[in-house]
Each structure stands twice: as structure tokens, then as C-alpha cells.
N, CA, C and O atoms as a Maestro MAE file, in Angstrom:
{
 s_m_m2io_version
 :::
 2.0.0
}

f_m_ct {
 s_m_title
 :::
 protein
 m_atom[324] {
  # First column is atom index #
  i_m_mmod_type
  r_m_x_coord
  r_m_y_coord
  r_m_z_coord
  i_m_residue_number
  s_m_chain_name
  s_m_pdb_residue_name
  s_m_pdb_atom_name
  i_m_atomic_number
  :::
  1 25 9.325 31.807 -0.879 1 A "MET " " N  " 7
  2 3 9.747 30.943 0.182 1 A "MET " " CA " 6
  3 2 8.844 30.178 0.213 1 A "MET " " C  " 6
  4 15 7.766 30.640 0.586 1 A "MET " " O  " 8
  5 25 8.910 28.762 -0.149 2 A "THR " " N  " 7
  6 3 8.271 27.361 -0.002 2 A "THR " " CA " 6
  7 2 7.933 27.037 1.272 2 A "THR " " C  " 6
  8 15 9.022 27.159 1.833 2 A "THR " " O  " 8
  9 25 7.161 26.709 2.104 3 A "VAL " " N  " 7
  10 3 6.788 25.790 3.241 3 A "VAL " " CA " 6
  11 2 5.936 24.958 3.063 3 A "VAL " " C  " 6
  12 15 4.840 25.297 2.616 3 A "VAL " " O  " 8
  13 25 6.292 23.342 3.442 4 A "ILE " " N  " 7
  14 3 5.196 22.049 3.130 4 A "ILE " " CA " 6
  15 2 5.065 21.794 4.949 4 A "ILE " " C  " 6
  16 15 5.888 21.939 5.853 4 A "ILE " " O  " 8
  17 25 3.987 21.464 4.934 5 A "GLY " " N  " 7
  18 3 2.997 21.322 6.296 5 A "GLY " " CA " 6
  19 2 2.713 19.894 6.270 5 A "GLY " " C  " 6
  20 15 2.637 19.281 5.204 5 A "GLY " " O  " 8
  21 25 2.574 19.414 7.260 6 A "LEU " " N  " 7
  22 3 2.284 17.978 7.293 6 A "LEU " " CA " 6
  23 2 0.925 17.925 8.632 6 A "LEU " " C  " 6
  24 15 1.241 18.369 9.736 6 A "LEU " " O  " 8
  25 25 -0.176 17.505 8.479 7 A "ASP " " N  " 7
  26 3 -0.769 17.456 9.509 7 A "ASP " " CA " 6
  27 2 -0.935 15.975 9.874 7 A "ASP " " C  " 6
  28 15 -1.485 15.295 9.008 7 A "ASP " " O  " 8
  29 25 -0.571 15.373 10.966 8 A "LEU " " N  " 7
  30 3 -0.758 13.546 11.081 8 A "LEU " " CA " 6
  31 2 -1.702 13.695 12.048 8 A "LEU " " C  " 6
  32 15 -1.390 14.022 13.193 8 A "LEU " " O  " 8
  33 25 -2.802 13.493 11.718 9 A "GLY " " N  " 7
  34 3 -3.796 13.653 12.908 9 A "GLY " " CA " 6
  35 2 -3.992 11.887 12.964 9 A "GLY " " C  " 6
  36 15 -3.610 11.031 12.165 9 A "GLY " " O  " 8
  37 25 -4.602 11.790 14.006 10 A "ASN " " N  " 7
  38 3 -5.158 10.415 14.465 10 A "ASN " " CA " 6
  39 2 -5.865 9.632 13.388 10 A "ASN " " C  " 6
  40 15 -5.487 8.512 13.046 10 A "ASN " " O  " 8
  41 25 -7.008 10.316 12.812 11 A "THR " " N  " 7
  42 3 -8.103 9.948 12.050 11 A "THR " " CA " 6
  43 2 -7.621 9.926 10.419 11 A "THR " " C  " 6
  44 15 -7.782 8.979 9.648 11 A "THR " " O  " 8
  45 25 -6.953 11.297 10.093 12 A "ASP " " N  " 7
  46 3 -6.475 11.482 9.013 12 A "ASP " " CA " 6
  47 2 -5.356 12.549 8.999 12 A "ASP " " C  " 6
  48 15 -5.151 13.388 9.876 12 A "ASP " " O  " 8
  49 25 -4.515 12.329 7.595 13 A "SER " " N  " 7
  50 3 -3.223 12.798 7.179 13 A "SER " " CA " 6
  51 2 -3.364 13.950 6.192 13 A "SER " " C  " 6
  52 15 -4.009 13.743 5.164 13 A "SER " " O  " 8
  53 25 -2.790 15.211 6.423 14 A "ARG " " N  " 7
  54 3 -3.163 16.207 5.266 14 A "ARG " " CA " 6
  55 2 -1.850 16.658 4.865 14 A "ARG " " C  " 6
  56 15 -1.065 17.048 5.729 14 A "ARG " " O  " 8
  57 25 -1.465 16.644 3.392 15 A "VAL " " N  " 7
  58 3 -0.054 17.546 2.939 15 A "VAL " " CA " 6
  59 2 -0.620 18.807 2.611 15 A "VAL " " C  " 6
  60 15 -1.764 18.871 2.162 15 A "VAL " " O  " 8
  61 25 0.179 19.957 2.819 16 A "GLY " " N  " 7
  62 3 -0.171 21.363 2.248 16 A "GLY " " CA " 6
  63 2 1.205 21.848 2.038 16 A "GLY " " C  " 6
  64 15 2.233 21.477 2.605 16 A "GLY " " O  " 8
  65 25 1.017 22.911 0.953 17 A "VAL " " N  " 7
  66 3 2.174 23.422 0.254 17 A "VAL " " CA " 6
  67 2 2.163 24.753 0.403 17 A "VAL " " C  " 6
  68 15 1.064 25.112 -0.022 17 A "VAL " " O  " 8
  69 25 2.888 25.871 0.839 18 A "TYR " " N  " 7
  70 3 2.477 27.397 0.913 18 A "TYR " " CA " 6
  71 2 4.073 27.979 -0.210 18 A "TYR " " C  " 6
  72 15 5.265 27.684 -0.136 18 A "TYR " " O  " 8
  73 25 3.414 28.742 -1.000 19 A "GLU " " N  " 7
  74 3 4.213 29.129 -1.677 19 A "GLU " " CA " 6
  75 2 3.528 30.173 -2.508 19 A "GLU " " C  " 6
  76 15 2.319 29.969 -2.614 19 A "GLU " " O  " 8
  77 25 3.998 31.278 -3.150 20 A "ASN " " N  " 7
  78 3 3.517 32.827 -3.247 20 A "ASN " " CA " 6
  79 2 2.214 33.053 -2.556 20 A "ASN " " C  " 6
  80 15 1.178 32.954 -3.214 20 A "ASN " " O  " 8
  81 25 2.178 33.320 -1.405 21 A "GLN " " N  " 7
  82 3 1.129 33.830 -0.653 21 A "GLN " " CA " 6
  83 2 0.009 32.753 -1.182 21 A "GLN " " C  " 6
  84 15 -1.164 33.100 -1.040 21 A "GLN " " O  " 8
  85 25 0.278 31.446 -1.797 22 A "THR " " N  " 7
  86 3 -1.025 30.756 -1.578 22 A "THR " " CA " 6
  87 2 -0.797 29.527 -1.151 22 A "THR " " C  " 6
  88 15 0.252 28.938 -1.413 22 A "THR " " O  " 8
  89 25 -1.957 28.904 -0.300 23 A "PHE " " N  " 7
  90 3 -1.927 27.535 0.008 23 A "PHE " " CA " 6
  91 2 -2.427 26.435 -0.564 23 A "PHE " " C  " 6
  92 15 -3.597 26.702 -0.840 23 A "PHE " " O  " 8
  93 25 -2.122 25.118 -0.957 24 A "LEU " " N  " 7
  94 3 -2.646 24.375 -1.350 24 A "LEU " " CA " 6
  95 2 -2.657 22.865 -0.598 24 A "LEU " " C  " 6
  96 15 -1.708 22.627 0.149 24 A "LEU " " O  " 8
  97 25 -3.347 22.187 -0.712 25 A "LEU " " N  " 7
  98 3 -3.649 20.896 -0.273 25 A "LEU " " CA " 6
  99 2 -3.175 20.288 -1.219 25 A "LEU " " C  " 6
  100 15 -3.229 20.759 -2.355 25 A "LEU " " O  " 8
  101 25 -2.557 19.000 -0.922 26 A "ILE " " N  " 7
  102 3 -1.989 18.337 -1.876 26 A "ILE " " CA " 6
  103 2 -2.904 17.192 -2.094 26 A "ILE " " C  " 6
  104 15 -3.376 17.044 -0.967 26 A "ILE " " O  " 8
  105 25 -3.497 16.205 -2.926 27 A "ALA " " N  " 7
  106 3 -4.438 15.172 -3.298 27 A "ALA " " CA " 6
  107 2 -3.729 14.071 -3.365 27 A "ALA " " C  " 6
  108 15 -2.593 13.925 -3.816 27 A "ALA " " O  " 8
  109 25 -4.533 13.200 -2.839 28 A "ASP " " N  " 7
  110 3 -3.411 11.692 -3.285 28 A "ASP " " CA " 6
  111 2 -4.040 11.012 -4.461 28 A "ASP " " C  " 6
  112 15 -4.884 11.582 -5.152 28 A "ASP " " O  " 8
  113 25 -3.605 9.730 -4.696 29 A "ASP " " N  " 7
  114 3 -3.688 9.185 -6.176 29 A "ASP " " CA " 6
  115 2 -5.347 9.325 -6.590 29 A "ASP " " C  " 6
  116 15 -5.759 9.357 -7.749 29 A "ASP " " O  " 8
  117 25 -6.314 9.410 -5.186 30 A "ASN " " N  " 7
  118 3 -7.871 9.505 -5.747 30 A "ASN " " CA " 6
  119 2 -8.192 10.789 -5.420 30 A "ASN " " C  " 6
  120 15 -9.302 10.846 -4.890 30 A "ASN " " O  " 8
  121 25 -7.663 11.805 -5.530 31 A "GLY " " N  " 7
  122 3 -8.253 13.177 -5.355 31 A "GLY " " CA " 6
  123 2 -8.512 13.612 -4.143 31 A "GLY " " C  " 6
  124 15 -8.797 14.807 -4.068 31 A "GLY " " O  " 8
  125 25 -8.495 12.857 -2.945 32 A "TYR " " N  " 7
  126 3 -8.934 13.416 -1.595 32 A "TYR " " CA " 6
  127 2 -7.738 14.221 -1.040 32 A "TYR " " C  " 6
  128 15 -6.578 13.932 -1.331 32 A "TYR " " O  " 8
  129 25 -8.045 15.158 -0.296 33 A "ASN " " N  " 7
  130 3 -7.390 16.054 0.088 33 A "ASN " " CA " 6
  131 2 -6.841 15.444 1.144 33 A "ASN " " C  " 6
  132 15 -5.630 15.344 1.341 33 A "ASN " " O  " 8
  133 25 -8.023 14.873 2.094 34 A "SER " " N  " 7
  134 3 -6.979 13.952 3.381 34 A "SER " " CA " 6
  135 2 -7.079 12.359 2.975 34 A "SER " " C  " 6
  136 15 -7.828 11.876 2.125 34 A "SER " " O  " 8
  137 25 -6.220 11.738 3.726 35 A "THR " " N  " 7
  138 3 -5.782 10.200 4.010 35 A "THR " " CA " 6
  139 2 -5.787 9.728 5.070 35 A "THR " " C  " 6
  140 15 -4.977 10.135 5.903 35 A "THR " " O  " 8
  141 25 -6.802 8.608 5.415 36 A "PRO " " N  " 7
  142 3 -6.480 8.181 6.347 36 A "PRO " " CA " 6
  143 2 -5.165 7.924 7.281 36 A "PRO " " C  " 6
  144 15 -4.018 7.865 6.838 36 A "PRO " " O  " 8
  145 25 -5.460 7.811 8.379 37 A "SER " " N  " 7
  146 3 -3.804 7.646 8.605 37 A "SER " " CA " 6
  147 2 -3.594 6.109 9.317 37 A "SER " " C  " 6
  148 15 -3.544 5.868 10.523 37 A "SER " " O  " 8
  149 25 -3.506 5.303 8.364 38 A "HIS " " N  " 7
  150 3 -3.609 3.834 8.568 38 A "HIS " " CA " 6
  151 2 -2.335 3.278 7.593 38 A "HIS " " C  " 6
  152 15 -2.611 3.511 6.417 38 A "HIS " " O  " 8
  153 25 -1.475 2.842 7.691 39 A "VAL " " N  " 7
  154 3 -0.454 2.140 7.157 39 A "VAL " " CA " 6
  155 2 -0.670 0.498 7.347 39 A "VAL " " C  " 6
  156 15 -0.838 -0.096 8.412 39 A "VAL " " O  " 8
  157 25 -0.627 0.032 6.231 40 A "ALA " " N  " 7
  158 3 -0.535 -2.017 6.280 40 A "ALA " " CA " 6
  159 2 0.711 -2.597 5.849 40 A "ALA " " C  " 6
  160 15 1.679 -1.997 5.382 40 A "ALA " " O  " 8
  161 25 0.623 -3.418 5.986 41 A "TYR " " N  " 7
  162 3 2.194 -4.114 5.583 41 A "TYR " " CA " 6
  163 2 1.264 -5.848 5.090 41 A "TYR " " C  " 6
  164 15 0.687 -6.602 5.872 41 A "TYR " " O  " 8
  165 25 1.377 -5.963 4.044 42 A "LYS " " N  " 7
  166 3 1.040 -7.394 3.319 42 A "LYS " " CA " 6
  167 2 1.386 -7.581 2.036 42 A "LYS " " C  " 6
  168 15 1.583 -6.659 1.245 42 A "LYS " " O  " 8
  169 25 1.487 -8.930 1.741 43 A "ASN " " N  " 7
  170 3 2.008 -9.706 0.798 43 A "ASN " " CA " 6
  171 2 3.511 -8.500 0.566 43 A "ASN " " C  " 6
  172 15 3.525 -7.967 -0.544 43 A "ASN " " O  " 8
  173 25 4.477 -8.170 1.366 44 A "GLY " " N  " 7
  174 3 5.458 -8.098 1.373 44 A "GLY " " CA " 6
  175 2 5.436 -6.754 1.027 44 A "GLY " " C  " 6
  176 15 6.495 -6.178 0.781 44 A "GLY " " O  " 8
  177 25 4.159 -6.064 0.966 45 A "GLY " " N  " 7
  178 3 4.846 -4.572 0.715 45 A "GLY " " CA " 6
  179 2 3.573 -3.637 1.504 45 A "GLY " " C  " 6
  180 15 2.556 -4.119 2.001 45 A "GLY " " O  " 8
  181 25 3.877 -2.464 1.468 46 A "PHE " " N  " 7
  182 3 2.925 -1.535 2.253 46 A "PHE " " CA " 6
  183 2 1.851 -0.769 1.316 46 A "PHE " " C  " 6
  184 15 1.850 -0.364 0.154 46 A "PHE " " O  " 8
  185 25 0.942 -0.773 2.391 47 A "LEU " " N  " 7
  186 3 -0.422 -0.375 1.833 47 A "LEU " " CA " 6
  187 2 -0.720 1.186 2.527 47 A "LEU " " C  " 6
  188 15 -0.946 0.966 3.717 47 A "LEU " " O  " 8
  189 25 -0.786 2.263 2.333 48 A "VAL " " N  " 7
  190 3 -1.197 3.441 2.577 48 A "VAL " " CA " 6
  191 2 -2.710 4.169 2.499 48 A "VAL " " C  " 6
  192 15 -3.209 4.328 1.384 48 A "VAL " " O  " 8
  193 25 -3.251 4.500 3.400 49 A "GLY " " N  " 7
  194 3 -4.285 5.295 3.077 49 A "GLY " " CA " 6
  195 2 -5.523 4.532 3.534 49 A "GLY " " C  " 6
  196 15 -5.695 3.869 4.557 49 A "GLY " " O  " 8
  197 25 -6.714 4.912 2.053 50 A "TYR " " N  " 7
  198 3 -7.478 4.124 1.846 50 A "TYR " " CA " 6
  199 2 -7.462 2.782 1.812 50 A "TYR " " C  " 6
  200 15 -8.376 2.211 2.408 50 A "TYR " " O  " 8
  201 25 -6.429 1.962 1.114 51 A "PRO " " N  " 7
  202 3 -6.366 0.660 0.810 51 A "PRO " " CA " 6
  203 2 -5.711 0.071 1.844 51 A "PRO " " C  " 6
  204 15 -5.644 -1.155 1.925 51 A "PRO " " O  " 8
  205 25 -5.166 0.876 2.730 52 A "ALA " " N  " 7
  206 3 -4.923 0.081 4.215 52 A "ALA " " CA " 6
  207 2 -5.983 0.165 5.120 52 A "ALA " " C  " 6
  208 15 -6.144 -0.730 5.949 52 A "ALA " " O  " 8
  209 25 -6.726 1.134 5.062 53 A "LEU " " N  " 7
  210 3 -8.170 1.204 5.737 53 A "LEU " " CA " 6
  211 2 -9.134 0.253 5.647 53 A "LEU " " C  " 6
  212 15 -9.791 -0.117 6.621 53 A "LEU " " O  " 8
  213 25 -9.272 -0.192 4.482 54 A "ALA " " N  " 7
  214 3 -10.161 -1.507 3.785 54 A "ALA " " CA " 6
  215 2 -9.708 -2.457 4.004 54 A "ALA " " C  " 6
  216 15 -10.553 -3.350 4.060 54 A "ALA " " O  " 8
  217 25 -8.651 -2.800 4.189 55 A "GLN " " N  " 7
  218 3 -8.480 -4.133 4.402 55 A "GLN " " CA " 6
  219 2 -7.734 -4.191 6.489 55 A "GLN " " C  " 6
  220 15 -7.095 -4.987 7.176 55 A "GLN " " O  " 8
  221 25 -8.236 -3.104 6.630 56 A "ALA " " N  " 7
  222 3 -7.964 -3.236 8.438 56 A "ALA " " CA " 6
  223 2 -8.782 -4.439 9.362 56 A "ALA " " C  " 6
  224 15 -8.421 -4.744 10.499 56 A "ALA " " O  " 8
  225 25 -9.738 -4.948 8.783 57 A "SER " " N  " 7
  226 3 -10.650 -5.562 9.646 57 A "SER " " CA " 6
  227 2 -10.072 -7.124 9.183 57 A "SER " " C  " 6
  228 15 -10.313 -8.035 9.975 57 A "SER " " O  " 8
  229 25 -9.349 -7.439 7.976 58 A "TYR " " N  " 7
  230 3 -9.234 -8.621 7.912 58 A "TYR " " CA " 6
  231 2 -7.574 -8.968 7.887 58 A "TYR " " C  " 6
  232 15 -7.083 -10.064 7.619 58 A "TYR " " O  " 8
  233 25 -7.010 -7.999 8.164 59 A "ASN " " N  " 7
  234 3 -5.339 -8.088 8.573 59 A "ASN " " CA " 6
  235 2 -5.276 -7.116 9.823 59 A "ASN " " C  " 6
  236 15 -4.465 -6.193 9.734 59 A "ASN " " O  " 8
  237 25 -5.845 -7.189 10.687 60 A "PRO " " N  " 7
  238 3 -5.101 -6.451 12.037 60 A "PRO " " CA " 6
  239 2 -3.705 -5.992 12.668 60 A "PRO " " C  " 6
  240 15 -3.208 -4.993 13.189 60 A "PRO " " O  " 8
  241 25 -3.251 -7.718 12.205 61 A "LYS " " N  " 7
  242 3 -2.007 -7.433 13.080 61 A "LYS " " CA " 6
  243 2 -0.834 -6.776 12.148 61 A "LYS " " C  " 6
  244 15 0.273 -6.412 12.544 61 A "LYS " " O  " 8
  245 25 -1.275 -6.720 10.996 62 A "GLY " " N  " 7
  246 3 -0.566 -5.894 9.717 62 A "GLY " " CA " 6
  247 2 -0.898 -4.518 9.372 62 A "GLY " " C  " 6
  248 15 -0.296 -3.959 8.455 62 A "GLY " " O  " 8
  249 25 -1.837 -3.916 10.058 63 A "THR " " N  " 7
  250 3 -2.385 -2.662 10.010 63 A "THR " " CA " 6
  251 2 -2.005 -1.784 10.946 63 A "THR " " C  " 6
  252 15 -2.566 -1.983 12.023 63 A "THR " " O  " 8
  253 25 -1.180 -0.794 10.928 64 A "PHE " " N  " 7
  254 3 -0.774 0.159 11.638 64 A "PHE " " CA " 6
  255 2 -1.904 1.717 11.946 64 A "PHE " " C  " 6
  256 15 -2.433 2.192 10.941 64 A "PHE " " O  " 8
  257 25 -2.125 2.247 13.019 65 A "TYR " " N  " 7
  258 3 -2.954 3.332 12.936 65 A "TYR " " CA " 6
  259 2 -3.189 4.245 14.717 65 A "TYR " " C  " 6
  260 15 -3.106 3.803 15.863 65 A "TYR " " O  " 8
  261 25 -3.288 4.694 14.542 66 A "ASN " " N  " 7
  262 3 -3.206 5.540 16.021 66 A "ASN " " CA " 6
  263 2 -1.306 5.838 16.321 66 A "ASN " " C  " 6
  264 15 -0.760 5.921 17.421 66 A "ASN " " O  " 8
  265 25 -0.777 5.923 15.220 67 A "VAL " " N  " 7
  266 3 0.393 5.833 15.274 67 A "VAL " " CA " 6
  267 2 1.270 7.464 16.214 67 A "VAL " " C  " 6
  268 15 2.291 7.466 16.902 67 A "VAL " " O  " 8
  269 25 0.568 8.360 15.932 68 A "ARG " " N  " 7
  270 3 1.143 9.894 16.277 68 A "ARG " " CA " 6
  271 2 0.688 9.829 17.684 68 A "ARG " " C  " 6
  272 15 1.465 10.299 18.516 68 A "ARG " " O  " 8
  273 25 -0.729 9.199 18.212 69 A "TRP " " N  " 7
  274 3 -0.647 8.761 19.397 69 A "TRP " " CA " 6
  275 2 0.658 8.387 20.193 69 A "TRP " " C  " 6
  276 15 1.249 9.227 20.871 69 A "TRP " " O  " 8
  277 25 1.023 7.244 20.089 70 A "VAL " " N  " 7
  278 3 1.870 6.322 20.337 70 A "VAL " " CA " 6
  279 2 3.386 7.424 20.431 70 A "VAL " " C  " 6
  280 15 4.115 7.646 21.398 70 A "VAL " " O  " 8
  281 25 3.446 7.892 19.164 71 A "LEU " " N  " 7
  282 3 4.682 8.705 19.141 71 A "LEU " " CA " 6
  283 2 4.629 9.574 20.120 71 A "LEU " " C  " 6
  284 15 5.611 9.669 20.856 71 A "LEU " " O  " 8
  285 25 3.401 10.447 20.357 72 A "ASP " " N  " 7
  286 3 3.068 11.050 21.205 72 A "ASP " " CA " 6
  287 2 3.202 11.257 22.495 72 A "ASP " " C  " 6
  288 15 3.535 12.275 23.101 72 A "ASP " " O  " 8
  289 25 2.778 9.709 23.043 73 A "TYR " " N  " 7
  290 3 2.748 9.182 24.592 73 A "TYR " " CA " 6
  291 2 4.389 8.605 24.747 73 A "TYR " " C  " 6
  292 15 4.895 8.517 25.866 73 A "TYR " " O  " 8
  293 25 4.980 8.312 23.776 74 A "LEU " " N  " 7
  294 3 6.310 7.720 24.329 74 A "LEU " " CA " 6
  295 2 7.470 9.077 24.335 74 A "LEU " " C  " 6
  296 15 8.277 9.175 25.259 74 A "LEU " " O  " 8
  297 25 7.439 9.907 23.392 75 A "LEU " " N  " 7
  298 3 8.617 10.878 22.819 75 A "LEU " " CA " 6
  299 2 7.932 12.015 23.755 75 A "LEU " " C  " 6
  300 15 8.875 12.689 24.171 75 A "LEU " " O  " 8
  301 25 7.054 12.389 24.129 76 A "LEU " " N  " 7
  302 3 6.599 13.766 24.636 76 A "LEU " " CA " 6
  303 2 6.868 13.681 26.234 76 A "LEU " " C  " 6
  304 15 6.341 12.754 26.849 76 A "LEU " " O  " 8
  305 25 7.635 14.578 26.889 77 A "PRO " " N  " 7
  306 3 7.544 14.479 28.168 77 A "PRO " " CA " 6
  307 2 6.446 14.742 28.706 77 A "PRO " " C  " 6
  308 15 5.631 15.388 28.046 77 A "PRO " " O  " 8
  309 25 6.116 14.316 30.058 78 A "ARG " " N  " 7
  310 3 4.861 14.653 30.637 78 A "ARG " " CA " 6
  311 2 4.716 13.338 31.692 78 A "ARG " " C  " 6
  312 15 5.212 12.217 31.573 78 A "ARG " " O  " 8
  313 25 3.900 13.853 32.712 79 A "TYR " " N  " 7
  314 3 3.979 13.373 33.601 79 A "TYR " " CA " 6
  315 2 2.903 12.010 33.705 79 A "TYR " " C  " 6
  316 15 1.696 11.980 33.465 79 A "TYR " " O  " 8
  317 25 3.650 11.115 34.071 80 A "ARG " " N  " 7
  318 3 2.730 9.829 34.093 80 A "ARG " " CA " 6
  319 2 2.411 9.056 35.535 80 A "ARG " " C  " 6
  320 15 3.270 8.544 36.252 80 A "ARG " " O  " 8
  321 25 1.189 9.085 35.757 81 A "TYR " " N  " 7
  322 3 0.708 8.549 36.933 81 A "TYR " " CA " 6
  323 2 0.374 7.139 36.968 81 A "TYR " " C  " 6
  324 15 -0.058 6.632 38.003 81 A "TYR " " O  " 8
  :::
 }
 m_bond[323] {
  # First column is bond index #
  i_m_from
  i_m_to
  i_m_order
  :::
  1 1 2 1
  2 2 3 1
  3 3 4 2
  4 3 5 1
  5 5 6 1
  6 6 7 1
  7 7 8 2
  8 7 9 1
  9 9 10 1
  10 10 11 1
  11 11 12 2
  12 11 13 1
  13 13 14 1
  14 14 15 1
  15 15 16 2
  16 15 17 1
  17 17 18 1
  18 18 19 1
  19 19 20 2
  20 19 21 1
  21 21 22 1
  22 22 23 1
  23 23 24 2
  24 23 25 1
  25 25 26 1
  26 26 27 1
  27 27 28 2
  28 27 29 1
  29 29 30 1
  30 30 31 1
  31 31 32 2
  32 31 33 1
  33 33 34 1
  34 34 35 1
  35 35 36 2
  36 35 37 1
  37 37 38 1
  38 38 39 1
  39 39 40 2
  40 39 41 1
  41 41 42 1
  42 42 43 1
  43 43 44 2
  44 43 45 1
  45 45 46 1
  46 46 47 1
  47 47 48 2
  48 47 49 1
  49 49 50 1
  50 50 51 1
  51 51 52 2
  52 51 53 1
  53 53 54 1
  54 54 55 1
  55 55 56 2
  56 55 57 1
  57 57 58 1
  58 58 59 1
  59 59 60 2
  60 59 61 1
  61 61 62 1
  62 62 63 1
  63 63 64 2
  64 63 65 1
  65 65 66 1
  66 66 67 1
  67 67 68 2
  68 67 69 1
  69 69 70 1
  70 70 71 1
  71 71 72 2
  72 71 73 1
  73 73 74 1
  74 74 75 1
  75 75 76 2
  76 75 77 1
  77 77 78 1
  78 78 79 1
  79 79 80 2
  80 79 81 1
  81 81 82 1
  82 82 83 1
  83 83 84 2
  84 83 85 1
  85 85 86 1
  86 86 87 1
  87 87 88 2
  88 87 89 1
  89 89 90 1
  90 90 91 1
  91 91 92 2
  92 91 93 1
  93 93 94 1
  94 94 95 1
  95 95 96 2
  96 95 97 1
  97 97 98 1
  98 98 99 1
  99 99 100 2
  100 99 101 1
  101 101 102 1
  102 102 103 1
  103 103 104 2
  104 103 105 1
  105 105 106 1
  106 106 107 1
  107 107 108 2
  108 107 109 1
  109 109 110 1
  110 110 111 1
  111 111 112 2
  112 111 113 1
  113 113 114 1
  114 114 115 1
  115 115 116 2
  116 115 117 1
  117 117 118 1
  118 118 119 1
  119 119 120 2
  120 119 121 1
  121 121 122 1
  122 122 123 1
  123 123 124 2
  124 123 125 1
  125 125 126 1
  126 126 127 1
  127 127 128 2
  128 127 129 1
  129 129 130 1
  130 130 131 1
  131 131 132 2
  132 131 133 1
  133 133 134 1
  134 134 135 1
  135 135 136 2
  136 135 137 1
  137 137 138 1
  138 138 139 1
  139 139 140 2
  140 139 141 1
  141 141 142 1
  142 142 143 1
  143 143 144 2
  144 143 145 1
  145 145 146 1
  146 146 147 1
  147 147 148 2
  148 147 149 1
  149 149 150 1
  150 150 151 1
  151 151 152 2
  152 151 153 1
  153 153 154 1
  154 154 155 1
  155 155 156 2
  156 155 157 1
  157 157 158 1
  158 158 159 1
  159 159 160 2
  160 159 161 1
  161 161 162 1
  162 162 163 1
  163 163 164 2
  164 163 165 1
  165 165 166 1
  166 166 167 1
  167 167 168 2
  168 167 169 1
  169 169 170 1
  170 170 171 1
  171 171 172 2
  172 171 173 1
  173 173 174 1
  174 174 175 1
  175 175 176 2
  176 175 177 1
  177 177 178 1
  178 178 179 1
  179 179 180 2
  180 179 181 1
  181 181 182 1
  182 182 183 1
  183 183 184 2
  184 183 185 1
  185 185 186 1
  186 186 187 1
  187 187 188 2
  188 187 189 1
  189 189 190 1
  190 190 191 1
  191 191 192 2
  192 191 193 1
  193 193 194 1
  194 194 195 1
  195 195 196 2
  196 195 197 1
  197 197 198 1
  198 198 199 1
  199 199 200 2
  200 199 201 1
  201 201 202 1
  202 202 203 1
  203 203 204 2
  204 203 205 1
  205 205 206 1
  206 206 207 1
  207 207 208 2
  208 207 209 1
  209 209 210 1
  210 210 211 1
  211 211 212 2
  212 211 213 1
  213 213 214 1
  214 214 215 1
  215 215 216 2
  216 215 217 1
  217 217 218 1
  218 218 219 1
  219 219 220 2
  220 219 221 1
  221 221 222 1
  222 222 223 1
  223 223 224 2
  224 223 225 1
  225 225 226 1
  226 226 227 1
  227 227 228 2
  228 227 229 1
  229 229 230 1
  230 230 231 1
  231 231 232 2
  232 231 233 1
  233 233 234 1
  234 234 235 1
  235 235 236 2
  236 235 237 1
  237 237 238 1
  238 238 239 1
  239 239 240 2
  240 239 241 1
  241 241 242 1
  242 242 243 1
  243 243 244 2
  244 243 245 1
  245 245 246 1
  246 246 247 1
  247 247 248 2
  248 247 249 1
  249 249 250 1
  250 250 251 1
  251 251 252 2
  252 251 253 1
  253 253 254 1
  254 254 255 1
  255 255 256 2
  256 255 257 1
  257 257 258 1
  258 258 259 1
  259 259 260 2
  260 259 261 1
  261 261 262 1
  262 262 263 1
  263 263 264 2
  264 263 265 1
  265 265 266 1
  266 266 267 1
  267 267 268 2
  268 267 269 1
  269 269 270 1
  270 270 271 1
  271 271 272 2
  272 271 273 1
  273 273 274 1
  274 274 275 1
  275 275 276 2
  276 275 277 1
  277 277 278 1
  278 278 279 1
  279 279 280 2
  280 279 281 1
  281 281 282 1
  282 282 283 1
  283 283 284 2
  284 283 285 1
  285 285 286 1
  286 286 287 1
  287 287 288 2
  288 287 289 1
  289 289 290 1
  290 290 291 1
  291 291 292 2
  292 291 293 1
  293 293 294 1
  294 294 295 1
  295 295 296 2
  296 295 297 1
  297 297 298 1
  298 298 299 1
  299 299 300 2
  300 299 301 1
  301 301 302 1
  302 302 303 1
  303 303 304 2
  304 303 305 1
  305 305 306 1
  306 306 307 1
  307 307 308 2
  308 307 309 1
  309 309 310 1
  310 310 311 1
  311 311 312 2
  312 311 313 1
  313 313 314 1
  314 314 315 1
  315 315 316 2
  316 315 317 1
  317 317 318 1
  318 318 319 1
  319 319 320 2
  320 319 321 1
  321 321 322 1
  322 322 323 1
  323 323 324 2
  :::
 }
}
């Protein structure tokens, strides 16, 4: 059986695969096992991870981060004061 695990963190995200009693973290194109949890929209296309983080300071309106926190806040039932 093969299991794919996603760790959607506030700062970094990771993807891992468990298969044949072995766990493997999947690296991105640059060889990193974790990727910044940033997505940016720029010039009609999307940037994910390190490229999105690198341009965040000069494209703040087109950069999304802390999305997991926002989804938790909006979707999980909890008492709000």
C-alpha cells in the first residue's frame, strides 16, 4: 500500500510517500525537502515556494501566505468571542 502525506504548515510545507515500509520526503526542483508556504500570482502565471517568497516584498498584493491558518479559522468549528 502507498500512502501520500501532506504537511501544510504555516511557514513550510512538505510532501512524503510511505511505500514498502519506507518513508521518503519528496524534494522540489531545487532539492529542498520543504517548500515555503507561499503562492504568488504575477504576469499571468503562478509562482510557488521559494520564487513566491523571494518576490513577496515587492508584490505583496499578489502573494498569498498563511492560507492554512485562514482555512482553519474559516472552516473549523470553534467558539469565537
